C-alpha positions as CSV (number, residue, x, y, z in Angstrom):
1,M,81.9,30.9,-32.0
2,S,80.5,30.6,-28.3
3,V,81.6,27.6,-26.0
4,F,78.3,27.0,-25.6
5,D,75.1,26.4,-27.1
6,V,72.8,27.1,-24.9
7,I,72.6,28.8,-21.2
8,A,69.4,27.2,-19.4
9,F,68.2,29.2,-16.6
10,D,65.5,27.3,-13.2
11,A,63.5,29.8,-12.5
12,D,61.8,30.2,-8.9
13,D,64.7,31.6,-6.7
14,T,67.1,32.0,-9.7
15,L,65.4,34.8,-12.0
16,W,62.3,35.9,-9.0
17,H,61.6,35.4,-6.0
18,N,59.6,32.3,-4.6
19,E,60.6,30.1,-1.7
20,R,59.7,33.5,0.3
21,L,55.8,32.8,-0.9
22,Y,55.8,29.4,1.3
23,V,57.6,30.0,4.0
24,D,54.9,33.0,4.5
25,T,52.5,30.8,3.9
26,Q,53.6,27.8,6.3
27,A,53.4,30.8,9.3
28,K,50.2,31.4,8.4
29,F,49.2,27.8,8.2
30,A,51.1,26.9,11.3
31,Q,49.5,29.8,13.3
32,L,45.4,28.3,11.9
33,L,46.5,24.9,13.7
34,A,48.1,26.9,17.0
35,L,45.0,25.4,19.1
36,Y,45.9,21.7,18.5
37,H,50.0,21.8,18.2
38,E,53.3,23.5,18.7
39,P,54.7,25.3,15.1
40,E,57.5,22.8,15.3
41,W,55.3,19.6,15.0
42,I,53.1,21.5,12.3
43,N,55.6,22.3,10.0
44,A,57.5,18.4,10.4
45,R,54.3,17.0,9.8
46,L,53.2,19.4,6.6
47,Y,57.2,18.6,5.1
48,E,56.3,14.7,5.8
49,T,52.7,14.9,3.7
50,E,54.5,17.3,0.7
51,M,57.3,13.9,0.4
52,R,54.6,12.1,0.5
53,N,52.5,13.6,-1.8
54,L,55.2,14.4,-4.5
55,Q,54.8,11.5,-6.5
56,H,50.8,12.6,-6.7
57,F,50.9,16.0,-7.3
58,G,54.2,17.4,-8.3
59,Y,55.9,20.3,-7.4
60,G,54.1,24.1,-6.9
61,I,51.4,25.7,-4.6
62,K,48.3,23.4,-6.0
63,G,49.9,20.5,-4.4
64,F,51.5,22.9,-1.9
65,A,47.4,23.5,-1.1
66,L,46.2,20.3,-1.1
67,S,48.8,19.1,1.3
68,M,48.0,21.5,3.9
69,I,44.7,20.7,3.7
70,E,45.3,16.7,4.1
71,T,47.6,18.0,7.1
72,A,45.6,20.0,8.7
73,V,42.8,17.3,8.4
74,E,45.1,14.9,10.3
75,L,46.2,16.9,12.5
76,T,42.7,18.0,14.0
77,E,41.4,14.8,13.4
78,G,39.0,15.4,11.2
79,R,37.4,18.6,13.2
80,I,38.5,21.2,11.1
81,S,35.9,23.4,10.2
82,G,34.7,24.6,6.7
83,K,35.8,28.0,7.3
84,D,39.7,27.2,7.9
85,V,39.5,25.2,5.0
86,Q,38.1,27.7,2.7
87,A,41.1,29.9,4.6
88,L,44.1,27.1,3.8
89,I,42.2,27.9,-0.1
90,D,42.8,31.0,0.1
91,L,46.1,31.2,0.8
92,A,47.1,29.5,-1.6
93,K,45.2,31.7,-4.0
94,E,47.4,34.6,-2.7
95,M,50.3,32.6,-3.4
96,L,48.9,32.3,-7.3
97,D,48.0,35.9,-7.2
98,A,51.5,37.4,-6.0
99,D,53.5,39.8,-7.8
100,V,56.4,38.5,-9.6
101,Q,59.8,39.7,-8.0
102,L,62.8,39.5,-9.8
103,L,66.1,39.2,-8.2
104,D,68.4,41.7,-8.5
105,M,70.4,42.4,-11.7
106,V,67.8,39.4,-13.3
107,R,66.6,41.6,-15.6
108,E,69.8,43.6,-16.7
109,V,71.6,40.1,-16.8
110,I,69.3,37.7,-18.9
111,I,68.6,40.8,-21.4
112,Q,72.6,41.0,-22.0
113,L,73.1,37.7,-22.2
114,A,70.2,37.1,-25.3
115,N,71.9,39.2,-27.3
116,N,74.7,36.2,-27.5
117,Y,73.4,33.2,-26.8
118,R,70.8,31.0,-26.7
119,L,68.5,31.1,-23.7
120,M,66.5,28.4,-22.2
121,V,63.9,27.8,-18.9
122,I,64.2,24.6,-17.5
123,T,62.4,24.7,-14.3
124,K,59.5,22.4,-12.3
125,G,56.4,22.6,-11.4
126,D,52.5,23.3,-12.4
127,L,52.2,23.9,-15.9
128,L,49.8,27.0,-15.5
129,D,51.4,28.4,-12.7
130,Q,55.1,28.6,-14.6
131,E,53.8,29.8,-17.5
132,T,51.9,32.7,-16.0
133,K,54.6,34.0,-13.8
134,I,57.4,33.7,-16.9
135,A,54.8,35.9,-19.0
136,R,54.3,38.4,-15.9
137,S,57.8,38.5,-15.1
138,S,58.3,40.4,-18.7
139,L,61.5,37.7,-19.5
140,G,59.8,35.5,-21.7
141,A,60.7,36.9,-25.0
142,Y,64.3,36.6,-24.3
143,F,64.4,32.5,-23.9
144,Q,64.1,30.8,-27.0
145,Q,62.7,27.8,-25.4
146,I,61.0,27.3,-22.1
147,E,60.7,24.0,-20.7
148,V,58.1,22.8,-17.3
149,V,59.1,19.4,-15.9
150,S,57.7,17.4,-13.3
151,Q,61.3,16.4,-12.5
152,K,65.4,17.2,-12.8
153,N,67.3,14.5,-12.6
154,H,70.1,13.5,-14.9
155,E,67.7,11.4,-17.2
156,R,65.3,14.1,-17.6
157,Y,68.5,16.8,-19.1
158,E,69.5,14.1,-21.4
159,R,66.2,13.7,-22.9
160,L,66.3,17.4,-22.7
161,L,69.5,18.3,-24.8
162,K,68.8,15.3,-27.0
163,K,65.5,16.8,-27.5
164,H,67.4,20.5,-28.3
165,A,70.3,18.4,-30.0
166,V,72.6,20.3,-27.7
167,E,75.7,18.3,-26.5
168,P,76.3,18.1,-22.5
169,S,79.7,19.7,-22.7
170,R,78.5,22.9,-24.6
171,F,75.5,23.0,-22.3
172,L,75.5,25.6,-18.9
173,M,72.8,25.3,-16.4
174,V,72.6,28.2,-13.6
175,G,70.4,27.4,-11.1
176,N,69.6,28.0,-6.8
177,S,69.6,24.4,-6.5
178,L,72.5,21.8,-5.7
179,R,69.8,19.0,-5.6
180,S,67.7,19.9,-9.0
181,D,70.0,22.4,-11.1
182,I,73.9,21.5,-10.8
183,L,74.9,17.7,-9.6
184,P,72.5,16.3,-12.5
185,V,73.6,18.6,-15.4
186,L,77.6,17.8,-13.8
187,E,76.7,13.8,-13.9
188,I,75.9,14.1,-17.5
189,G,78.9,16.0,-18.7
190,G,77.5,19.8,-18.7
191,Y,78.6,23.0,-16.6
192,A,76.6,24.6,-13.7
193,V,76.7,27.8,-12.1
194,H,75.1,27.3,-8.7
195,I,74.0,31.0,-7.5
196,P,72.4,30.4,-3.6
197,Y,69.2,31.8,-3.0
198,E,68.4,33.4,0.8
199,I,66.5,30.6,1.3
200,T,66.5,26.8,0.9
201,W,63.9,24.2,1.1
202,S,64.9,21.1,2.8
203,H,64.1,19.1,0.3
204,E,66.1,20.9,-2.0
205,D,69.1,20.4,0.2
206,S,72.7,18.9,-1.3
207,N,76.5,18.7,-0.7
208,P,77.8,20.9,-3.1
209,P,80.8,19.1,-5.7
210,P,84.1,19.2,-4.0
211,T,86.4,22.0,-5.2
212,G,87.6,22.2,-8.2
213,H,85.2,20.2,-9.9
214,P,85.0,20.5,-13.8
215,G,82.5,22.5,-14.8
216,Y,80.9,23.7,-11.5
217,Y,81.2,27.2,-10.4
218,Q,79.4,29.1,-7.8
219,L,78.6,33.1,-7.7
220,E,77.1,34.9,-5.4
221,H,74.5,36.5,-7.5
222,I,73.2,36.6,-11.1
223,G,75.4,40.0,-11.6
224,K,78.4,38.0,-11.5
225,L,77.4,35.6,-14.4
226,P,78.1,38.0,-17.4
227,A,82.0,38.0,-16.6
228,L,82.5,34.3,-15.4
229,L,81.2,33.5,-18.8
230,A,83.6,36.1,-20.5
231,K,86.3,34.3,-18.8
232,L,85.4,30.9,-19.5
233,E,85.1,32.4,-23.7
234,R,88.7,33.6,-23.2
235,H,89.9,30.1,-22.1
236,G,87.9,28.1,-24.3
237,K,85.8,26.7,-20.7
């Protein structure tokens, strides 16, 4: 019998590239407003707008697009043209239509683990966008449950585990965000594997658990996950 009843994965920047899209689009946004302000100032104001709007729009590309438009109106004192607003909308549509690019070794690892474990996706963001990406990734069939949530904190994880009848001590979460994927899972007594991505949105920054914290592991890439699981199975965690 496995030591875990469920292994859950974050989606964006854990299974496929995502933050790259935001970085590229933000650079184009700053270029569009270059006549008004310096890029650093534009990016700082956009971040402030995003944080202010999370309570209204949540996470995801659509909320990001609305924050870009609001920031552009503010920074141009309402002088931004309809043509430029349309350009921002087009940038958001490009993000939504972008190809889903899996991270290296993701497909092989997910297929391998699906033979022995009950797999789940727990991801933040817009429901339609995330469901579309999962379908286009061709990985959906390997996950028995897919949960798209507005927030990831210990209360949300507790509700999800209760919903799926899983004890925290038999739950493992894999993700790139310490703030969303790792710390709240450890807080409720679960296990968590941190696989850092090449870019981290500043909102997701957090201090890692202390070395040797029970249930916490960090890997360089997802390709090392099967070996870690095999070790935990041998030693009963």
